[in-house]
N, C-alpha and C positions, 0 to 999 in steps of 0.2 A: 096444280099445284104437286100432287105428287113425282109428274113429268120433269118439273123443274130443280125440284130437288136431287134427282136421280140422274140428272145433266151435271148439275153442282159437283156430287159425290166424283163423278166419273172423272169430269176435268179437272178436280183437285186430284184423283188418282192416279192420272198423266203425270202432273204439276210433281206430285213429290216421287212417282217414277223416274221422271227425265230429272228430278234434284240425283236421287237417289245411285240412276247410271253414271249423271257429270262427278259424281262425289268418287263413285268407284275408277274410273277414268281418273278422275286426279289422285286417288290412289296410287294406283295401277303407275302413273305416269312419276311420283313421290319415289312412291317404291324405284322403280328402273331410273330417275334420275340420282336418286339414293346409291343404286348401287354402282352405278357406271361413276359417280362419284369416290364409290372404294374399288372400285377395280381403276380407277385411273390413277387416285392416290398407290397405289397397290403394283400400277406399273412402272409409275415414278420412282418405286423406293424410297430408302431412307433419304429425307434430305439432311443437307451439310451441316453440320452440329458449329463448324467453324465461325466463333467472335472473335475482337481484336482482343490479344491479350501484351499483357508487356512481357518483352524479350529481355533479358536478365541475362546478365553480365559477369561472370564470377575470375576472383584473382586463383593463385595457385593454392591458398589457403580458407577455400570457401569465403570469403567476404565479396559481397555482392560491389564490382566498380564501376555499371556501367547500368543503362535500362534505357529500354526503346516503347514509345507506346503515342498514341494517336490525341494523348488527355484523355483518357481510358485508363486510371492506374487497375488491373485488374491481375489478379496469381493465381489461376485456378491451381485448384484442390480439390483431393479424392474425399467422397462423400465423408467415408469414414475419419476423415483427416479436421472436420468440420461438428463442432460439439453438437451430438444431441439434445442439448436444450434449443441453441436455436433451430434447428430440424424441428423438432416438437412445438415450439414456439409459432414457426412460419405456418407449419400448416394449419395450426389453431385458428388463425387470425386470417391466413388467406384461404384453407381448403380443406376444411376437415373431413372430405368422402373423398379426398384425393386418391386412398387407393385404392376405392371403394369404384368410381365413374371410369367411364373409358373418354374420358378427357372434357365432356360435358355437363355440366350441373343443372340440369332440365326445370328440377326443383327451385334452386337460385333461382335461376332466368328468368321463369314465372313471378316469384315475390318480387325480385326486380323489377321488371315489367311493370304487373302492380302499381310499385310502389311511383316510378315515374310520373305512370298517367296520372295517377290522384296526386302528382306536384308539378306538374304539368314540365316538368323539366329530368334533368338524368342527376338524380338526387343519390341512387345505385349502382352498384357494380355488381356483376354475377361471375366475373372472367374465374377463371378455375389455375390453377399454377401453369398446369399443361397451353392454357390458352397466352395467359403472359408470356411465357417460354417463348411459345412460336412468336411472338408482338415481339420481344425482345432479339430475337433471331432473324425475322426476317422482314420486318415490318416499320416504317416511320409512327408517330402513335396520333396519327390522326385521328380524326372522328367519324369517321364515312363511312354507309353501306360495304363497297367495296372493300374498305380495309378489315371490316367485319369479316365479311365471306371470305375474304383471305385468308385471315386467325381461324376463322373455323377449320380452312382449307389444309393449313397448314397442320394445325392441332392434331387434326385426322392421322396426318402421315407422321407425325411426333408420334402417337397412341399405338399407330399401325408398327413401327417398326422399333419403338426402344420399349426400356421396361421404365416400371417406375422410377425403378434406384436410378437409371439414367438422363432420365426427366431428372429427377428431385435434385442432382449431383449440378447440371447444366444451369436450373432456375436459377441457384443458391451461387452460380457462381458470374451470371450474368444480372442478374438483380441491381438496380440504382441505389446508394445508402446513402447518397448527396454527397457533397466534398469534395468530385471528383473521384468520389471513391466508386468502383464494381463491382461485384463479389463481395462473399464472406469475410474473404482473406484480406483483401486490399480495406474494408471497412474497419472488420476488428484489430488490425495495427492501426489503422488513423485514429479511431475514440479511441482504442482502449491500451493500444500499443502490444499487443499480443495474438499468437496464432489464434483462429478459429475454435481450433480443436482446444482452446481452452480457457473461450467464456463460464464465465457465469449462469447461474440461471436468472440471475437479475438484470448481467447483461447482457444476457438473448436477447432475456425480452423485450431491454428498449431497444435493441438492434433491431430485430424484428419487429418493430413497429415504426419503421422512416421510411421503407419503400413505398408504404401509403400517400408519402407526400412530405422528402428531405427539407424543402422548406418548409413545413409547420410540425411535424414530429423531430428536426434533429434535436438533440439539447444543446448546440450552441446556437441553435436560434431560439429556440424557447424550452426552457427546461420544465415550466408548467404542463406545457403540452405535452413533450416529453414524457413524464412521469405520467399521466392521466392516460397517453396512447400504455404505459407498459401498466397500467394496473389492469387495465381494458383485457390487452391479453394475459393476463394470468390468470384475469379467473376463465376464459375461454377455454386455456388449456385445462386447468380445476374442473368444470362443465365436458368436458371431453375427455375426463378422465384420465391426463399425461402428467400432470402434479396433483399431491394431495393440498387440502385447502390450509394446510397449518403451515405450506412452504411460501405461503405468497405473502405474507407477512417479514416472511425473514427475507423474501426476496428483494419485496419494497424499500426494507429500512436498512438495503445491504450498502455499504460507504462506496459509491464508487468512484474508479480514480479515471479521467479524463483526459487525451495527450493529444487530440486533434492537430497530428503530424505526420505527415506518409512516410513510409518508410524510401529511401532511396531517395534523401532531397542534395546530398552533397552535390558539390562542383564534381563535374565530369573526371575520372581520374583515367593516368596517361592516357590521354585523347587521342593522343596520335597512334598509340601501340590500339588502341578500339578502333577504330580507322581501317586499317590494314586486316585486323580479325572482322570486320564485316564485307572488305574483300575478298577474301580468303573464302569464307563463307559465298560470296556470289561464284568466285572463279572459279572454284578447287571444289566446296559442296556441291554449285549448283541451283541455290536456294536462290529463289525470287526476292526483290528488295520488300515488299507488303510481309510473307513467311519472317523476312529478316525480324522487319520491325516491330512488324503485331502478330506473329505466331505463335507467342508465348514460349518462346525458345528457352532453356537456361543455356546458357553456353559457357564453358569452364574450359579458360584459358591458363598460361603460364607463369604468366604477371608474377610479380613478386613485391608485394607491395614498400616493402621498408627496402628496398634496392631499386625501385622506381624513386622512390622518396629521395632516398640520396641522389640520384642522378637527376632529380630536376632539380635539388638543390644547390649539388654543387655546378651545375651551369648561370644559375640565377647568382650567388656568390662572386663564381671568378671570373665573367666577364661583365666588364664595364657597362652599366649601363646607357652612357654614353659611344659606346660603340657601334656600330652596323654589323657587326662580325655575327653569322649563324651557326647554327652547328646541328648535327646529330653524333649521335648514339646509341649503337643497340651493346648490350651484353647479357649471353647467353651461356649454359652449360655446357661444356665440352663433351659429357658423357653421351647426353639425349639431345643436343642440339633444342633443348629449351630458354625460348626466349624470354629473359628475368628483368629485364628493363630495356624501354627506348624512350628517345630525346629526339624527336620532328623536329625540332624548333624552339625559337627562345618565347614564343607565344603562339599559343596554335590560334587566340582570337584573334588577331593581328595576322596571320598565316597557315592555314590548315595544312600547307603544301607539307608534305613528310620528307627531310633531307636526308632521313635516315637509309628508307628504302626506293623515295624516287628519283633524288638525284641523283646524277652519275655525274662525277668527279675525279681528275686525275689521283693517283693514289700517291706519284713519286713512289721515294726510295721502299715505301709500304711493299712493292712486289717484290725486294730481290730474295726477301726470302722464300718465295716459289722459285726463282731463281737458281740460287744455290741449292732446293733440292733437289733441280733435273741434274744441276751439276754431281749432288754428290755420285746422285744414279748412274752418273757415268765417269766416273771415275775417280771424279776432286776427292780430295778431304780436307779437314780445317787446316791442314799444312801447306796447302798445295800454293804456292808462290809464283805469283807475278809484278811490274815491275808500276808504280805509282808513278806515273808523271805526266805530262800534259802533252797529250796524245789529239794527232790528228789522225782520224781515219779514213782512207781511199780506198775507191772501189772501184773496182774495173767493171762495170758494166752501166757506166753511164749517168750513177747516183752519185749526186754532191758530196763532197767530201763534208765530213761530222767531228766536229772539234769538241768532246766535253768536257765538261769544268765540272773542280770538287766545287764545295763550301766555300767561300770567301778565296778561292783559288787555293787552295793551300795539298801541297801535295806529298807523302811519302819520300819523293826524290831516289827512290831504291826498291829491294823487293817487301812486297807485303804476303799476309798472310791471308787466305779466306776468310779466317774467325775474323782477323783484323780489319780484313775488307769490309764486314759486316757493321764490325763493331763501332767502324768511323764512319761508316757508310760512303766509301769510296766510290764516286764513278766511274773511276777509267778501268779499274780491277771489275765489274759488273758491266760492262761493254765488252771487255775482251772476253767477257766469261759467254755472255749471249751469244755473239758473233761465231766464239769457237763452237760452241752449241747447236750450232744454225738457226737462226731468227722465227724457225716455227715452232722451235722448243719450246720456248717461252709460252706462245700461242697455246701449244694444245696442251701444255701443264697445266694454265689459268685456267681452261674447261675441265682437265680432271679436280683441279680444287673447288671447282664450284660458279667459277665465272661466269657470267651469261653472256655481258658487254662483246662489242666485237672488239679483237685486239689488233694491230697493223702490226706489221712482222717486220718492223723498222727496229736501227738500230737504237733509235731512244727508247723501245720500249721495256729495255732493261731501265731507265730512270724516271720508269711510272706513268708512261707520256699519252696510254689510252684510259680513257675513262672506268670505272667501277660504279659499285653502289656499295655502302657501309656495310648496309649486312652480310652481305657476300664477303666481304674480306674479313669479318666477323666470322661466319660460317669457314670461311679456308680455313682462316687461321688455329681456328678448333679443329681440323682434322690434324692440325700438328700437337695441338694441346691434348687429344684421344688418342695419342701413338699409332694414327697412322691409317682410322676408322674417320669415316663422312660420315656427317650426320645433316641431316637439311636443318635449317631453322623451322623450329613448329612455334605455334604462338597459343593452338585450339588442342587441347588433349581428348575432349565431350563435349558432344553436342546431343541434348535430348530435344522431343516435342512437351507438347503442352499436359500431354500425358507423363510423359517422364521416358515413356520409350527412347530407347537408343537409337538416334539415327546416323551419329557416326562417331569412331575412338581411333585416334590414333594408333597407328600399329607400324609406326616406322621405327624399322632399326638400322644401328649401324653397321657399316659396309668396309670392310678393308679395300683399301685402297692406294696405300703406300705404304712403302717396306718399312716396321715398325723399328728397324737400328736404326736407318737413313731419316727416318722420322725423328727418333729420340737423337742422333746427331745433332742435325738441325735444330731443333728446340735450344740444346744447348750449347750452341753458338749464337742465337741467339739470348740467352743470358749475359752475354756479351755485352750489348749496352748498355747495362750499369756495372761494370767492373772495370775499377779502375785500372787491377793489372794490363787491362787492355788497352790502355794508354801509351801508349808506343812512343807515337810521336804529337798527338793532339787530341782533344777531349774526347772521348765518346760520343753517339748522338744521346746516350742516356745522362748524362753528368750533369744536367742541370734539376734533375729529378729523385737522383741518387739520393740524398737524405733526406727527400721524403717519404723514400717504401721501405719499408722493414721484412719484408719475405723476398723469395726467391719468386722474380720473374721472368718468362721470356718475350719479348718485345720489339719492337721497330717503330722507329720514326720515320717522318715522310712529308715532304716542303718541298714545294712549285713553287711560281711566279702566285699565283692564286690558291692554291692550299696547302692547310696543314692538317696534318694526323700524327693517332700514335696509337700503335693495335698492340695487344701484347695481353701476356692470358698466365696464371694460374694452373696447376692441374684440378682445380675446383673453376674457374672462371673465364673466359675469355670478353675484352669488351674490346670495341672499336669507336675510335674516336675522329671527326673530320671539325675542324671548322674553316671558316671562308666566308667570301660574299656570295649570296645570290645571283650577281649580276657577273660573276668570273673578276672583279676588279681584283688589281692585284694587293695583296697586302705588304706594307711596306712595313708599319710599325712592328716594332719588335715586340712590343706587351703584344700583339695581336698575334703573333708570330708563335708564342711561347703558350697559348691559351688549352692545346690540343694534348699537351704532354702535362700542363697542370692538370684540366680534367681528369683526364685520364687517369693519374696516380693520385687524387685525393678520392674517385672512384672506388679505384679499387682498394684504396687502402679503409675508408669507409663501411664499403661493404664485405670484407675476410672480417672483420673485428668482432672476433666471438667462435671464431673456425680455424684449424688447428690449422698450422704452418704445414704444407704438406712437401714433398720432395718430387719431381718428374720419375716415375720409374722406368729402371733402365732394366730394358726387354735382353736377351740372348742376342747372341751376335754382334756384342759392340764391346769394348775395354776403353779404359780409362787408364791415363798417362799423364805425368805432369811434364810439360811443354815451358820452352822459354817463349811467350807470343811475339817476341818479334821477330823469329825465325822460324815458330814453329817444332821445331827439333828438340830433343828429348833433354829436358833442362838438370842442370850439374849442381850440384853443390854453391858454385861460384855464380853464380846466373844468378844476378839481384830479384829478379821477377820471374815466378813460376806460375804457371796455371795449369788446375787438371781440367784435363781435357778430353774429350770422347770421342773417338773411331769405331767406323765400321771395323768388326775383327778381321784384323790381317792387313790394314790400311794407314795401323799406327806406325808413327817415324821410327826408326833405328836408329836413326845417327843422331849424338850427341853432339848439344852446344858447342863450338869449343871457344867464342866470341869472348871468354872471360875468363880463359885458364891462366894461371900463374905463370911465365915463362915460355908461353906461349905451346905449351903441352897440349898436348889431343888426350881428349878421351878415349877408354875404348871403346868401339860398337860395344851396342847393348847385347848383341849377341856373344863377342866372346868375351873368353874369358880369363882375369888376368891372374897372371901366377901367384903364390903365395906364398911367403917365406914358411918354412917350418918354424914351429918352437921354438923349438931349442937354438937359432938363430935370434930373433927376438929378442931373447935375453941379453942379446951384448951388443945389440942395438944401441943402447945409453952412453 
């Protein structure tokens, strides 16, 4: 009997030793696996914290004009921009040991496990804020062992590589608060119409309770459940010594005002402009589409909301609803190139094709200021004369004859000055100038002015037969308005990432490319299209809108069979307007031909309201004299029409007009001194 007892003890001892050894091996394996997991997590380094966030687009005054998101409205804010009440309420109800654990609350895990076993169902959660953040960042919300294991692994990586502040900030910016609001900022705006940093204790306690189940605890779904949850959270805050018990009743009785409306729900402002901004972000800043749409960027643009509205309303009001005419409009500040308004068509919903930046259309006579600027640099002056008559140009290199015509076949049938030729848009003068300078001169000048479309060096180029873009023509004219300094069109001034770090800032500077004195003379010549004093033979091309403008502008209109243009500027603003049919159909109705000028005049007048009327600054090296606009000679007292005209110093006329002197007397030259009678002889003249 004793022998059998000893055998039993020996067997039991072997059994327990085996269990002990196995336990040691299991513990060692567990330690090794745990160490391996920690080492692997360390090797992998910090997991990326990127989450989809709304990208916001701002106007020049800081107003949000557009938003990009994937249905998750989320606006990332720093932790110090979130109300301390919301931070305390969230920690109190979700994870009161957040600052003391390393990602897992083991006591809560055991307690939740026992509760689940007793209920034979999943009735209690034990996830910490770190675990929930890991789940929100990287995992679907499915309830599987694989997801739980991955959640634990990502939690370890978060805790190893990020501070508690970073984890808490990330959690509060990613958690779902219901009704499409992700993160504390979007939720605060939706529920209470205020920033997350402005939440009161009562508002914060209610908001902190919603993530438990937005469909149950949202005040818009059940105010009773929301108030009950709010009370529970306030009580836990007292228990965790985050607030005093006297604050509970005050918070519960606080009169809460609910909004139930997201920010930035208005129809997208300046849609053609915003599309162009996105294109620039992709092609010039090299940002991919996901970053642009969901990267939480803050894109600060140059658009002026007042001018944009004026542009859109002007187009809508002036173009007949029955007409199929389309339009493109660009307005720029000539000093810095900032695009202030853009219309790419009459309806973005019907056609998102941007005619202001994408369409290539014939500019017609709006190309002539570029041609005449080149002529000024080659020695021409506003008083340079050529004959205006029906002309056929013949070439000795086998090219066919070329017979341009003026509008309505009207010619001066005599000499005409360059200033008049521009104001009257005389095509014969333009082609003669073009051929005299050499056909490649205008091609080179167009490139100098920033036109990138291909120009054909043919006689008709002087009449605008090679296509251009509206935005490039606005930019080209801005060089003249800017005294010869080139500025590229700017639509983005600054871009910040979701953390507020500046990743792009505009630093484009104006570059002098034209002679200031020639640019000024050219600008002054362009004011002539609105000047009745240049009406020597027929109406100046701006005559139909002279009565609609109230300040000095320089500009040029242009017309082809299929395109109608008006481009002009003041010292403060330049705008270019094109109208025509998308398919290049001929414009036959007189009303359709007038749209560009009328839109331009109305837009410029309304855009300048309240702004001082400025004149173009005269640079050194220029001189102004009164001339007879019909012949470009110095005007006398007998000339019925005089116009003050500017010249590059040394090129001003010296010969006086003799066309209107009585008895065919000739006026002495400007440089000749006229002999004066002594005063004593004048006494006897009577």
